[in-house]
C-alpha atoms as one frame of an Amber mdcrd trajectory, in Angstrom:
protein
 -21.092 -21.586   3.223 -23.837 -19.298   4.562 -24.035 -15.604   5.309 -23.943
 -16.202   9.064 -20.548 -17.866   8.753 -19.097 -15.216   6.423 -20.368 -12.415
   8.680 -17.953 -13.723  11.330 -14.887 -13.297   9.130 -12.568 -10.310   9.421
  -9.808  -9.677   6.863  -7.682  -6.862   8.250  -4.269  -5.268   7.989  -2.007
  -3.699  10.608  -0.619  -0.452   9.156   1.636   2.274  10.582   4.886   4.203
  10.446   8.059   2.200  10.945   8.695   1.320  14.618   5.191   2.205  15.808
   4.783  -1.371  17.034   2.801  -3.143  14.280   4.661  -6.443  14.429   4.703
  -6.485  18.236   0.952  -5.832  18.227   0.377  -8.638  15.693   2.405 -10.986
  17.918   0.220 -10.085  20.922  -2.970 -10.592  18.914  -1.792 -14.100  18.028
  -0.823 -14.833  21.625  -4.014 -13.539  23.224  -6.112 -15.563  20.761  -4.142
 -18.760  21.397  -2.619 -19.039  17.916   0.871 -19.085  19.485   1.861 -20.208
  22.970   4.660 -17.732  23.665   5.557 -14.343  22.274   8.657 -13.574  20.251
  10.139 -10.097  20.222  11.123  -8.050  17.178  14.435  -6.994  18.737  15.323
 -10.674  19.271  14.404 -11.610  15.689  11.756 -13.998  17.026   8.439 -12.417
  15.960   6.106 -14.790  14.096   5.512 -12.525  11.107   9.135 -11.375  10.746
  10.391 -14.784   9.636  12.730 -13.645   6.867  16.390 -13.708   8.046  16.882
 -10.165   6.736  13.897  -8.965   8.794  15.304 -10.708  11.850  18.770  -9.193
  11.356  17.528  -5.652  10.711  14.593  -5.642  13.125  12.166  -4.283  10.490
   9.331  -5.726   8.425  10.094  -5.863   4.701   7.296  -8.126   3.449   3.605
  -8.333   4.309   2.931 -11.553   6.241  -0.464 -13.218   6.645  -1.655 -15.111
   9.723  -5.020 -16.483  10.789  -6.511 -16.798  14.247  -9.852 -16.880  16.075
 -11.391 -14.703  18.755 -14.602 -14.989  20.751 -15.724 -11.708  22.352 -17.708
 -12.013  25.569 -21.311 -12.930  24.775 -20.663 -13.425  21.034 -19.888 -16.277
  18.658 -16.361 -17.164  17.570 -14.932 -14.988  14.785 -12.121 -15.809  12.371
  -9.476 -13.132  11.847  -7.112 -13.092   8.877  -4.418 -10.541   9.723  -1.730
  -9.105   7.443   1.214  -7.396   9.160   2.563  -4.783   6.727   5.909  -2.937
   6.529   6.190   0.603   7.842   9.058   1.825   5.668   8.258   3.856   2.547
  10.623   1.704   0.443   8.202  -1.208   0.819   5.007   0.735   0.122   3.925
  -1.804  -2.516   3.395  -4.344   0.286   0.935  -1.975   1.968  -0.705  -1.040
  -1.334  -1.483  -4.573  -2.443  -2.557  -5.631   1.055  -5.026  -2.757   1.369
  -6.285  -3.562  -2.131  -7.663  -6.907  -0.912  -8.384  -6.349   2.793 -11.763
  -5.391   4.237 -10.508  -3.288   7.161  -7.361  -2.148   8.951  -5.963  -1.156
  12.325  -3.867   2.009  12.106  -1.228   1.944  14.847   0.187   5.220  16.174
   2.947   5.789  18.684   1.411   7.660  21.619   4.789   9.369  22.053   5.427
  10.430  18.450   1.852  10.875  17.232   1.037  10.803  13.515   4.361  10.287
  11.733   5.052  10.752   8.002   4.527   7.158   6.894   1.424   7.017   9.109
  -0.022   9.699   6.855   0.961   7.770   3.730  -0.630   4.469   4.759  -3.724
   6.243   6.105  -4.293   7.910   2.740  -3.672   4.603   0.963  -6.393   3.010
   3.092  -8.802   5.864   2.455  -8.128   5.711  -1.298  -9.187   2.058  -1.231
 -12.219   2.833   0.953 -10.956   0.584   3.760 -12.685   1.192   7.135 -10.225
   1.900   9.955  -9.905   1.724  13.697  -6.913   3.294  15.462  -4.721   2.025
  18.291  -2.515   4.429  20.248   0.401   2.190  21.150   3.259   2.689  23.645
   0.966   4.352  26.196   3.393   3.142  28.889   6.276   5.271  27.549   7.469
   8.593  28.965   5.683  11.414  27.163   2.829   9.248  25.875  -0.385  11.155
  25.191  -3.663   9.921  23.738  -4.716  13.551  23.280  -1.653  14.143  21.065
  -2.690  11.278  18.805  -6.293  12.503  18.613  -5.244  16.093  17.829  -2.811
  15.034  15.117  -5.352  12.670  13.583  -7.637  15.669  13.154  -4.936  18.059
  11.931  -2.727  15.822   9.778  -5.166  13.180   8.554  -8.375  15.223   8.401
  -9.881  12.352  10.393 -12.823  12.228  12.791 -11.496  10.229  15.759 -13.926
   8.708  18.223 -12.041   7.863  21.454 -13.777   4.851  23.011 -12.227   5.524
  26.403  -9.124   6.784  28.141  -6.221   5.251  30.017  -5.999   4.760  33.752
  -2.528   5.640  34.949   0.107   7.472  32.942   3.334   6.158  31.435   4.847
   3.396  33.612   1.765   3.487  35.880  -0.574   2.472  33.043  -2.889  -0.166
  34.508  -6.335   0.147  32.965  -8.824   1.609  30.513 -12.125   3.433  31.016
 -14.564   1.894  28.508 -17.085   4.586  27.551 -19.193   2.248  25.386 -19.859
  -0.516  27.947 -19.624   1.785  31.002 -16.939  -0.475  32.440 -13.449  -0.297
  33.935 -10.892  -2.574  32.260  -7.954  -3.484  34.512  -4.617  -5.081  33.556
  -2.716  -6.721  36.387   0.995  -7.551  36.636   0.360 -11.068  35.290  -1.160
  -9.685  32.061  -4.646 -10.825  33.090  -7.513  -8.550  32.096 -10.598  -8.029
  34.234 -13.742  -5.917  33.814 -16.198  -4.382  36.229 -19.034  -1.855  35.898
 -18.493   1.766  36.847 -19.137   2.615  40.447 -21.585   5.418  41.218 -18.703
   7.840  41.736 -17.021   6.751  38.512 -20.296   7.117  36.635 -20.580  10.743
  37.747 -17.025  11.374  36.493 -17.116   9.430  33.240 -20.736   9.756  32.045
 -20.124  13.267  30.583 -17.222  11.813  28.563 -19.475   9.035  27.296 -22.106
  11.615  26.415 -19.504  13.516  24.396 -18.773  10.321  22.423 -22.496   9.737
  21.830 -22.904  13.295  20.517 -19.876  12.963  18.234 -21.174   9.726  16.705
 -24.746  11.049  16.489 -23.482  13.865  14.262 -22.884  11.159  11.626 -25.647
   8.656  12.382 -29.344   9.459  11.995 -30.590   6.531  14.069 -28.437   7.421
  17.076 -29.247  11.116  16.633 -32.964  10.343  16.759 -32.567   8.360  19.988
 -30.453  11.149  21.480 -32.956  13.886  20.572 -35.814  11.825  22.016 -33.791
  11.394  25.240 -33.998   7.608  24.959 -31.491   5.510  26.914 -28.523   4.642
  24.719 -27.071   1.368  25.939 -23.847  -0.323  24.840 -25.612  -2.231  22.044
 -27.104   0.896  20.479 -23.813   2.801  20.698 -21.824  -0.116  19.263 -24.248
  -0.411  16.352 -23.926   3.303  15.576 -20.139   3.154  15.872 -20.093   0.214
  13.479 -22.261   2.020  10.927 -20.068   5.111  11.150 -16.851   3.121  10.839
 -18.058   1.157   7.806 -19.173   4.342   6.056 -15.866   6.074   6.790 -17.559
   8.815   8.818 -15.268   8.323  11.805 -12.580   6.186  13.400 -12.871   4.457
  16.797  -9.678   4.980  18.805  -8.324   2.743  21.559  -5.045   2.755  23.478
  -2.615   0.516  25.269   0.843  -1.006  25.151   1.337  -4.017  22.900   4.760
  -4.776  24.368   3.291  -4.833  27.891   0.206  -6.840  26.743  -2.149  -4.018
  27.719  -5.181  -3.162  25.628  -4.910  -6.163  23.298  -8.200  -7.816  24.277
 -10.141  -4.561  23.951  -8.639  -4.102  20.487  -9.657  -7.643  19.502 -13.211
  -6.903  20.631 -13.184  -3.684  18.596 -11.959  -5.532  15.490 -14.991  -7.806
  15.730 -17.413  -5.029  16.705 -16.449  -2.327  14.223 -14.475  -3.691  11.250
 -16.386  -5.176   8.295 -16.906  -8.733   7.200 -16.699  -9.482   3.452 -20.484
  -9.105   3.338 -20.245  -5.477   4.517 -17.988  -4.362   1.663 -19.248  -2.929
  -1.634 -19.684  -5.410  -4.444 -16.533  -5.666  -6.525 -16.630  -4.617 -10.173
 -15.054  -6.603 -12.978 -14.775  -6.375 -16.742 -16.358  -9.206 -18.700 -16.721
  -9.941 -22.404 -20.103  -8.191 -22.217 -19.060  -5.105 -20.238 -18.714  -4.239
 -16.573 -20.430  -6.424 -13.974 -20.876  -6.133 -10.178 -20.125  -9.264  -8.161
 -21.583 -10.068  -4.750 -19.408 -11.926  -2.186 -21.342 -15.107  -2.977 -19.720
 -18.548  -2.979 -22.304 -19.670  -5.532 -21.448 -16.815  -7.931 -18.967 -16.820
 -10.811 -15.333 -17.176  -9.795 -13.462 -13.867  -9.468 -10.211 -13.825  -7.495
  -7.184 -11.530  -7.481  -3.575 -12.716  -7.242  -2.214  -9.913  -5.052   1.173
 -11.221  -3.895   3.742 -13.780  -4.947   6.333 -15.217  -2.573   8.977 -17.876
  -2.966   9.300 -19.952   0.183  11.008 -23.179   1.137   8.309 -25.400  -0.390
   7.899 -23.463  -3.631   6.110 -20.465  -5.078   3.019 -19.149  -3.308   0.415
 -17.068  -5.145  -1.700 -15.215  -2.555  -5.308 -14.942  -3.695  -8.334 -12.987
  -2.463 -11.622 -14.525  -3.555 -14.308 -11.927  -4.212 -16.904 -14.239  -5.740
 -17.331 -17.953  -6.339 -15.511 -20.999  -5.010 -12.000 -22.302  -5.664 -11.218
 -26.007  -5.217  -8.110 -28.138  -5.514  -8.197 -29.688  -8.976 -10.085 -26.767
 -10.578  -8.850 -25.295 -13.841  -9.120 -21.503 -13.854  -8.423 -18.790 -16.410
  -5.437 -16.546 -15.562  -5.975 -13.125 -17.156  -2.361 -11.915 -17.474  -0.999
 -15.216 -18.729  -3.975 -15.656 -21.029  -4.229 -19.379 -20.447  -5.896 -21.919
 -18.144  -4.120 -22.984 -14.959  -4.805 -25.998 -12.738  -5.026 -25.520  -8.976
  -2.843 -28.272  -7.569  -2.665 -27.192  -3.936  -4.435 -24.611  -1.746  -3.045
 -23.459   1.595  -4.029 -21.100   4.377  -0.804 -19.242   5.126   0.423 -18.840
   8.697   3.508 -16.606   8.282   6.097 -18.980   6.788   3.974 -22.108   7.204
   0.889 -23.350   5.428  -2.145 -25.489   6.223  -3.648 -27.401   3.306  -7.316
 -26.874   2.482  -9.439 -28.424  -0.247 -11.682 -25.464  -0.975 -11.854 -21.680
  -0.527 -14.951 -19.486  -0.697 -15.780 -15.885  -1.591 -14.355 -13.578   1.083
 -11.344 -15.766   1.924  -7.616 -15.157   1.491  -5.619 -18.270   0.586  -2.559
 -19.167  -1.469  -2.110 -21.410  -4.498   1.133 -23.341  -4.219   3.268 -24.391
  -7.172   2.569 -21.810  -9.904   5.993 -20.788 -11.196   4.813 -18.199 -13.733
   2.054 -16.427 -11.781   1.731 -12.668 -12.274   0.942 -10.275  -9.447  -2.292
  -8.408 -10.123  -3.879 -10.957 -12.446  -7.458 -12.190 -12.145  -8.504 -15.811
 -11.783 -11.916 -16.663 -13.211 -13.801 -19.489 -14.856 -12.847 -20.381 -18.435
 -16.527 -20.183 -19.349 -16.894 -16.668 -17.906 -13.666 -14.721 -18.100 -13.469
 -11.707 -15.780 -10.820  -9.056 -15.121 -10.611  -7.140 -11.835  -8.818  -3.807
 -11.407  -5.077  -4.393 -11.254  -2.781  -3.341  -8.409  -0.999  -0.053  -9.078
   2.650   0.249  -8.076   4.391   3.595  -7.629   7.129   4.268 -10.188  10.636
   3.357  -9.050  12.782   6.351  -8.088  16.332   5.005  -7.821  18.545   2.572
  -9.717  21.800   0.727  -9.069  24.182  -0.961 -11.465  24.687  -4.645 -10.655
  27.398  -7.058 -11.757  28.094 -10.591 -10.587  31.358 -10.871  -8.672  32.056
 -14.163 -10.470  31.412 -14.851 -14.141  30.000 -18.249 -13.216  27.205 -16.586
 -11.207  25.649 -14.786 -14.197  22.933 -17.388 -14.748  21.969 -17.482 -11.075
  21.995 -13.673 -10.985  19.517 -13.564 -13.860  17.295 -16.187 -12.216  17.397
 -14.382  -8.881  16.545 -11.006 -10.393  13.641 -12.536 -12.344  12.300 -14.129
  -9.151  12.546 -10.872  -7.181  10.874  -8.885  -9.979   8.055 -11.454 -10.101
   7.434 -10.969  -6.382   7.718  -7.181  -6.264   6.083  -4.975  -8.955   7.993
  -1.931  -7.638  11.337  -3.643  -8.381  12.384  -3.451 -12.021  15.287  -4.982
 -13.928  16.751  -3.528 -17.124  20.027  -2.850 -18.858  22.065   0.194 -19.816
  21.744   0.621 -23.584  25.248   2.088 -23.826  27.238  -0.296 -21.617  25.029
  -3.394 -21.429  25.279  -3.374 -17.623  22.379  -4.680 -15.549  20.297  -1.957
 -13.891  17.877  -2.539 -11.037  15.259   0.049 -10.114  13.547   0.382  -6.749
  11.865   2.668  -4.251  15.002   3.748  -2.403  18.377   2.727  -1.021  16.923
   0.400   1.634  14.719  -1.349  -0.937  17.635  -2.017  -3.289  19.951  -2.937
  -0.432  17.483  -5.587   0.742  17.160  -6.961  -2.800  20.951  -7.282  -3.073
  21.050  -9.013   0.305  18.349 -11.448  -0.848  20.433 -12.280  -3.925  23.291
 -13.165  -1.603  21.255 -15.159   0.910  18.649 -16.867  -1.267  20.575 -17.284
  -4.527  24.141 -17.461  -3.237  25.211 -14.732  -5.666  27.786 -12.154  -4.656
  27.149  -8.907  -6.518  28.920  -5.598  -6.899  26.798  -2.452  -6.933  27.525
   0.674  -8.926  26.687   4.318  -8.359  22.991   5.126  -7.795  20.990   6.677
 -10.618  17.880   8.747 -10.038  14.702   7.985 -12.008  14.181  11.262 -13.841
  11.154  11.945 -16.038  10.424  14.582 -18.654   7.284  16.437 -19.668   6.407
  18.757 -22.600   7.320  22.386 -21.948   4.548  23.852 -24.107   1.655  22.873
 -26.354   2.212  22.136 -30.042  -0.420  21.518 -32.720  -0.832  19.530 -35.934
   2.482  17.704 -35.805   2.797  15.098 -38.517   4.007  11.538 -38.273   4.231
   9.651 -41.546   5.375   6.211 -42.673   5.489   5.627 -46.419   7.217   2.611
 -47.913   5.576   1.926 -51.259   8.140   0.547 -53.680   5.964  -2.088 -55.267
   4.413  -5.124 -53.643   3.144  -5.007 -50.087   3.929  -1.597 -48.611   3.512
   0.345 -45.392   1.600   3.601 -45.229   0.201   5.680 -42.385  -0.101   9.382
 -41.675  -1.271  11.010 -38.460  -1.547  14.578 -37.188  -1.465  15.125 -33.427
  -1.771  17.938 -30.894   0.237  17.720 -27.662  -0.660  19.633 -24.492   1.075
  19.502 -21.087  -1.022  18.446 -18.092  -0.378  19.008 -14.401  -1.281  15.611
 -12.968   1.617  13.719 -14.532  -0.680  11.339 -16.387  -1.225  10.513 -20.041
  -4.478  10.928 -21.944  -5.234  10.026 -25.551  -8.129  11.772 -27.295  -9.500
  10.882 -30.736 -10.710  14.129 -32.346 -10.930  12.830 -35.912 -14.261  13.046
 -37.710 -15.910  11.283 -40.618 -13.989   8.054 -40.099 -10.863   9.524 -41.642
  -8.907   7.092 -39.435 -10.655   3.719 -38.974 -11.276   2.616 -35.383  -8.683
  -0.177 -35.399  -6.034   2.283 -36.618  -7.046   4.747 -33.871  -6.311   2.038
 -31.290  -3.004   1.294 -33.023  -2.151   5.002 -32.894  -2.718   5.071 -29.137
  -0.594   1.945 -28.729   2.239   3.535 -30.700   2.043   6.717 -28.639   2.193
   4.820 -25.351   5.216   2.861 -26.579   6.956   6.122 -27.525   6.474   7.503
 -23.985   9.199   5.210 -22.638  11.972   7.525 -23.847  11.851  11.254 -24.598
  14.449  13.591 -26.136  16.495  13.561 -22.906  16.378   9.776 -22.644  13.829
   9.541 -19.813  10.163   8.429 -19.643   7.680  11.087 -20.763   4.753  11.979
 -18.478   2.151  14.706 -18.078   0.638  15.153 -21.524  -2.575  14.901 -23.479
  -2.187  13.761 -27.087  -5.076  14.355 -29.485  -5.343  12.628 -32.847  -6.764
  15.383 -35.066  -6.349  13.987 -38.588  -4.858  11.160 -40.557  -4.593   9.420
 -43.852  -4.794   5.784 -44.869  -4.119   3.661 -47.945  -6.624   1.034 -49.022
  -3.954  -1.671 -49.340  -0.759  -0.580 -47.602  -2.078   0.733 -44.283  -1.788
  -1.534 -41.240  -1.928  -1.310 -37.462   1.848  -1.652 -37.281   2.267   1.237
 -39.742   0.048   3.496 -37.586   1.941   2.512 -34.432   5.220   3.556 -36.042
   3.761   6.766 -37.511   2.340   7.720 -34.097   5.725   7.180 -32.474   7.393
   9.418 -35.067   4.733  12.093 -34.574   5.237  12.169 -30.811   9.006  12.276
 -31.245   8.669  15.270 -33.561   6.163  16.992 -31.246   8.446  16.683 -28.231
  11.358  18.043 -30.254   9.222  21.071 -31.118   7.822  21.654 -27.640  10.997
  20.909 -25.754  10.796  19.003 -22.501  11.235  19.914 -18.855  13.295  17.525
 -16.753  11.441  16.258 -13.669  13.193  14.790 -10.641  11.814  12.858  -7.653
  11.478  15.036  -4.567  11.328  13.556  -1.096   9.506  14.805   1.999  11.720
  14.703   5.084  10.916  15.042   8.751  14.095  15.345  10.812  13.747  14.776
  14.555  16.704  16.676  16.016  17.860  18.224  19.283  16.834  21.886  19.366
  20.478  22.946  19.486  21.164  21.282  16.117  18.271  22.837  14.161  20.533
  25.427  12.514  23.022  22.772  11.385  20.255  20.550  10.025  18.589  23.398
   8.122  21.915  24.571   6.694  22.751  21.066   5.468  19.337  20.688   3.840
  19.730  23.999   2.045  23.127  22.897   0.725  21.326  19.890  -0.691  18.872
  22.140  -2.600  16.231  21.436   0.030  13.573  23.828   1.233  12.287  23.891
   4.802   8.497  23.997   5.052   8.041  23.909   8.842   9.892  23.676  12.145
   7.834  22.187  14.961   9.243  23.105  18.379   8.946  20.230  20.885  10.865
  21.731  23.787  14.343  20.227  23.883  13.808  18.760  20.413  12.311  19.896
  17.119  10.857  18.401  13.949  12.237  19.973  10.773   9.940  19.307   7.788
  11.504  19.822   4.380  11.452  18.876   0.714  14.651  17.905  -1.116  15.600
  16.279  -4.442  16.376  12.579  -4.124  19.559  13.100  -6.150  20.932  15.237
  -3.306  20.092  12.785  -0.513  22.598  10.019  -1.194  24.150   9.089   2.141
  21.984  11.605   4.003  21.277   9.364   6.998  24.994   8.886   7.664  25.708
  12.600   7.201  22.887  13.532   9.600  24.218  11.243  12.295  27.673  12.767
  11.916  26.240  16.288  12.018  24.326  15.680  15.269  26.575  13.112  16.976
  23.971  10.452  16.303  21.163  12.269  18.133  18.961  13.065  15.112  16.947
  10.770  12.874  15.133  11.367   9.607  12.017   9.949   8.005  12.064  10.202
   4.213   9.048   9.502   1.987   8.416  10.064  -1.704   6.578  13.369  -2.231
   6.288  13.668  -6.017   8.065  14.901  -9.116   9.090  18.533  -9.637  11.016
  20.417 -12.320  14.729  19.882 -11.787  16.389  23.133 -10.751  19.427  22.630
 -12.969  17.394  21.580 -16.011
């Protein structure tokens, strides 16, 4: 491989709120690039990337799907695009999280009718947290009420973004037929046969559109010194110079190029493909990845000749076996190689490598730094683990999953299905880090934890379809947490079993302080080596283990624990003894401080007819909700509110009944707050 080849690769995701048109857009990208020969529609269950039967039945994306295609912009070399179509529903946020963790860029899709919707905000902030450069596509420009200006304004207000519109539409709503390209000074036309044509601006058009182009140049120059210098010196700024500045600004995160069109009507797809090539990064444009080695932290260039460093970011079980999706950051991976798997702590042989095309695969013999491939056949792979050479073991940052917020009780309808139920649950938990399986300590019943009712409902449906297990579900349980109510100091934890022979002895003194961010921090404040280093580590391990259950029976969060003193015995002290003493100390500290019960609170945006606003607000207040804003949209209104998850069981059905089916709600996880009845 050489840098010229890698510079023509684009690894990108399609991200958006549910029903903004991500999957339809992905389908059109594949069609326009020749990867498929006819388009399938989401509402018919025929889209390439929605291949799961549950996705086809429900008309939504529930799993991120990877496809690969090629595109050659006019006057440029062929580029290879690896595209991941992600879900838009908050219940499947882990799919977006782990995709953005490994992708180099993304296209944020917005509905030109609805603007920036709640989950649009969530995925945008996820992308920004990972430093992923973005371009935006205002979809559904052919719909009644569509407005590019609405999208631009809400990007500024809701996302704190700097949008750079690269043009504007010709024709409104059903009359949409073209695009004014500010960068190239061209008119893009879409005819009834979905054929795109370009022509330069006429003299009259230039007089009308040049001031708009100048406004774009000035906006980009505010964030680019090279373009600003050319502008101040009154030099001619051609398409090449403006594209280069836009690319620099996009890669640095200074701004976001914005295009528009209608994916369903095949309008604006080619201009978006050109923008993906022009403005989104190749693997060479991304910062070097950092990894932990036996000798400390190292920075790894995207170099095929470098040491192997690859991240297993997704596991899927398909017809031909388990697939472990892998992003290579450094080095080369070949069929027949033996690699070190960090989570499993053992070497693994690569028996088969495939490039995934939705639910199909194409075998390859080798993969290089910057590529996304899948290893087929690993039954015990772990999502988030690092693959590296056995002679140079490396560990990349793991993928962080949000804590589950809701649980259901599950039982097999038939006693003979218990084994298959256990196998199915283990397989689903292996695939999805946000899905957790446990048991009720009092009743022994199986509990499954997930991100919401839809998430758990889909998992139950998968058990039925993929594992042929009929299950009964019990009443939902909310994932409460608890946090210390006040600070306590010098709380003792002691283990002393010294009755002759080998004994156990450890004594620790800890301080506990609440913290606002919901995290946990351990601080060693001992001096003079009163607690040896290995016992300090054991103390932290014991404290973390004790966080799983507080006085109220829920996980403990939001505290700083300081080890302030301790005592050891020359013979009887051990790491296990200090783990147990630390757990006892934390238990005693929480009993002294008392704990505050925390409950998950959801952010709702209810789109309702204006005449039903009072009913909607009243119902939310009865559910212990609080209204934060009401956005008047003429005959309709958006009611923004916060409400405890425990009060939202069956809310969608109740809302439909309340408004005769004319209102809809978007619900996303907002955070944990003190429970009002605690």
